C-alpha positions, 0 to 999 in steps of 0.5 A: 769209800762209799759216797752217800748215806750208809743207812740209806744204802743199807735200806735200799739193798735190804729192801731189794733183796727182801723183794727178790726173795719174796718174789722168787719160788721156794728153793730159788737163788737170789744173787747180789753182785757188786762190780766196779763200773767203767766211767763210760757206763755211767748215766749222762752227766754222772761223774765220780772222782773215785769211780763207781760201783754197780750193785745188782740184785737178781731173782728167779721170780716172774718180774713186775707185771707191765701193767703196774711197773709205772706205780711199783715205786709209788709209796703205799702201793703194793700187791702183797697181802699185808705189804706196806708198799714202802720197800721199793719207794725207800729204794727209789728215794735212797737212790735219788 
């Protein structure tokens, strides 16, 4: 059972995968892994009776440049031509 809004979880994972695909070179691999977390790995103060799952999206892109990392989750901030700047903002809001 997943605690949280199903639609928000879907949007968060979708946006992370979309960004990973767009950031990766042609022919690269994007991986999505979900694993049960050990309760000791959870952030301080976070506890769930039924356990927790970690979802990781990995790509082969260059990563987010250091100079824009502080703004990467800001609504309407984008470095992509034609981008809306909402993808990572939606992810951040959904996870909060």
